[in-house]
C-alpha positions in Angstrom: -34.6 10.8 -4.9 -34.5 7.4 -3.0 -35.4 3.9 -4.2 -38.5 4.0 -1.9 -39.4 6.8 -3.8 -39.0 6.1 -7.2 -41.7 3.6 -8.8 -40.5 0.4 -9.4 -41.7 -2.3 -11.5 -41.1 -6.0 -11.2 -41.3 -8.7 -13.9 -41.4 -12.2 -13.1 -40.8 -15.9 -15.1 -43.1 -18.0 -13.4 -41.9 -21.9 -13.8 -43.7 -24.4 -11.8 -40.9 -24.4 -9.2 -39.9 -21.2 -9.0 -39.8 -17.6 -10.3 -37.3 -15.6 -11.9 -37.7 -11.6 -10.9 -36.4 -9.0 -12.1 -35.9 -5.0 -10.8 -36.1 -3.0 -13.2 -34.8 0.2 -10.9 -31.8 -1.8 -9.6 -31.2 -4.0 -12.2 -31.0 -7.2 -10.2 -32.0 -10.6 -10.7 -33.4 -13.1 -8.1 -34.9 -16.4 -7.9 -36.6 -17.4 -5.6 -39.0 -20.8 -4.7 -42.4 -20.6 -6.3 -43.7 -21.4 -2.7 -46.4 -19.0 -0.9 -43.6 -18.6 2.2 -41.4 -17.9 -0.3 -43.6 -15.7 -2.6 -44.5 -13.4 0.8 -41.5 -12.8 2.9 -40.1 -11.7 -1.0 -43.2 -9.3 -1.3 -42.5 -8.1 2.3 -38.9 -7.8 1.8 -39.4 -5.4 -1.3 -42.4 -3.8 -0.2 -40.8 -2.2 1.9 -37.9 -1.3 0.2 -39.3 0.1 -3.2 -42.5 1.9 -4.0 -43.7 -1.5 -6.4 -45.5 -0.1 -9.2 -46.7 -3.5 -10.7 -45.7 -6.9 -11.4 -45.6 -7.9 -14.9 -45.7 -12.1 -16.0 -46.8 -14.0 -18.5 -49.9 -16.0 -17.6 -48.4 -19.9 -17.2 -51.6 -22.3 -17.3 -51.7 -21.9 -13.6 -48.4 -21.9 -11.7 -48.7 -18.4 -11.5 -52.0 -18.6 -9.0 -49.6 -18.5 -5.8 -48.1 -15.4 -6.9 -51.1 -13.9 -7.8 -52.3 -14.9 -4.8 -50.2 -13.2 -2.7 -49.8 -10.2 -4.9 -53.3 -9.5 -4.1 -52.9 -10.3 -0.3 -50.4 -7.3 -0.5 -52.6 -4.6 -2.4 -49.5 -4.5 -5.3 -50.9 -4.4 -9.0 -49.7 -7.7 -11.2 -50.4 -7.8 -14.4 -49.8 -10.3 -17.7 -48.2 -9.4 -20.9 -49.5 -11.4 -23.6 -47.3 -14.5 -24.5 -47.9 -14.4 -28.4 -47.3 -10.5 -28.6 -44.4 -11.0 -26.0 -42.8 -13.5 -28.2 -42.8 -11.3 -31.3 -41.3 -8.6 -29.7 -38.2 -10.3 -27.6 -37.6 -11.7 -31.3 -38.1 -8.3 -33.0 -34.8 -7.1 -30.5 -33.3 -10.1 -32.2 -33.0 -11.9 -29.4 -32.8 -15.6 -30.4 -31.7 -16.9 -26.3 -34.0 -18.7 -24.7 -32.4 -18.1 -20.9 -35.1 -17.5 -17.1 -32.9 -14.1 -17.3 -33.0 -13.4 -20.9 -36.8 -13.5 -20.8 -37.4 -12.3 -17.3 -35.7 -9.1 -18.6 -37.3 -8.8 -22.1 -41.0 -9.5 -19.7 -39.5 -6.1 -17.8 -38.8 -4.3 -21.4 -42.2 -5.5 -22.5 -44.3 -4.0 -19.5 -42.7 -0.7 -19.7 -43.0 -0.5 -23.4 -46.6 -1.7 -23.7 -48.2 -0.5 -21.0 -51.5 -0.2 -22.6 -51.6 -4.2 -23.5 -51.3 -4.9 -19.8 -54.1 -7.3 -19.1 -55.1 -6.9 -15.1 -54.0 -9.9 -12.8 -56.5 -8.6 -10.2 -58.5 -10.4 -7.3 -61.5 -10.4 -10.2 -58.9 -12.2 -12.6 -58.8 -15.0 -9.4 -62.7 -15.3 -8.6 -63.2 -15.4 -12.5 -60.9 -18.3 -12.6 -62.5 -20.0 -9.8 -65.6 -19.8 -11.3 -64.5 -21.4 -14.2 -62.9 -23.9 -12.1 -65.9 -25.1 -10.5 -68.0 -25.0 -13.9 -65.6 -27.6 -15.2 -65.3 -29.3 -12.3 -69.3 -29.7 -12.6 -69.7 -30.0 -16.2 -67.4 -33.6 -15.4 -69.2 -34.5 -12.8 -72.4 -34.1 -14.9 -70.8 -36.3 -18.0 -69.6 -39.0 -15.0 -73.1 -39.3 -14.0 -74.7 -39.9 -17.0 -72.1 -42.1 -18.2 -72.9 -44.4 -15.3 -76.8 -44.3 -15.7 -76.0 -45.3 -19.3 -74.0 -48.0 -17.7 -76.9 -49.2 -14.9 -79.2 -49.3 -17.7 -78.0 -52.6 -19.3 -79.1 -56.0 -17.9 -75.5 -57.4 -16.6 -75.4 -54.9 -13.9 -74.6 -56.7 -10.6 -76.5 -56.5 -7.7 -73.7 -54.0 -6.0 -74.6 -51.7 -9.3 -77.9 -51.6 -8.7 -78.0 -51.4 -5.1 -75.8 -48.1 -5.3 -78.0 -47.1 -7.8 -80.7 -47.2 -4.9 -78.5 -45.5 -2.5 -77.9 -42.4 -4.7 -81.0 -42.7 -6.1 -79.8 -42.7 -9.6 -82.2 -43.3 -12.6 
């Protein structure tokens, strides 16, 4: 069986500036920049050489977004591991060291051993995240508007503040 025919799991340890990758089929570690061009090139090359079944990663509060967008553009499957369960898994293996290669290796091991616990990180996930960001932004803008309205009610308002209130119909 050629490597192109074998199902391949790719594990990714995500950081702000870089992605540490581990291909469980070749047992090869790689590091690439966490930017759209590097991710796109890496995915293109690896899609040609491997039958990528899933890409497994730990959520990092947004640093994974460029990767997820590129994964979805390439019609690949991405999955999140649960950070706390992953830590318990790694500690249960007796691993105390903390390096990028060790982490990405254990992300791969966790992904293989706990497939039923993986959470899809697909287009719906990205859309839900975008909606949450819009709701949070709206809430912040409404709070800012309310603060400004409260401020503008006081008698020490300058003419500039009053003019702004009229222009933007702030009551």
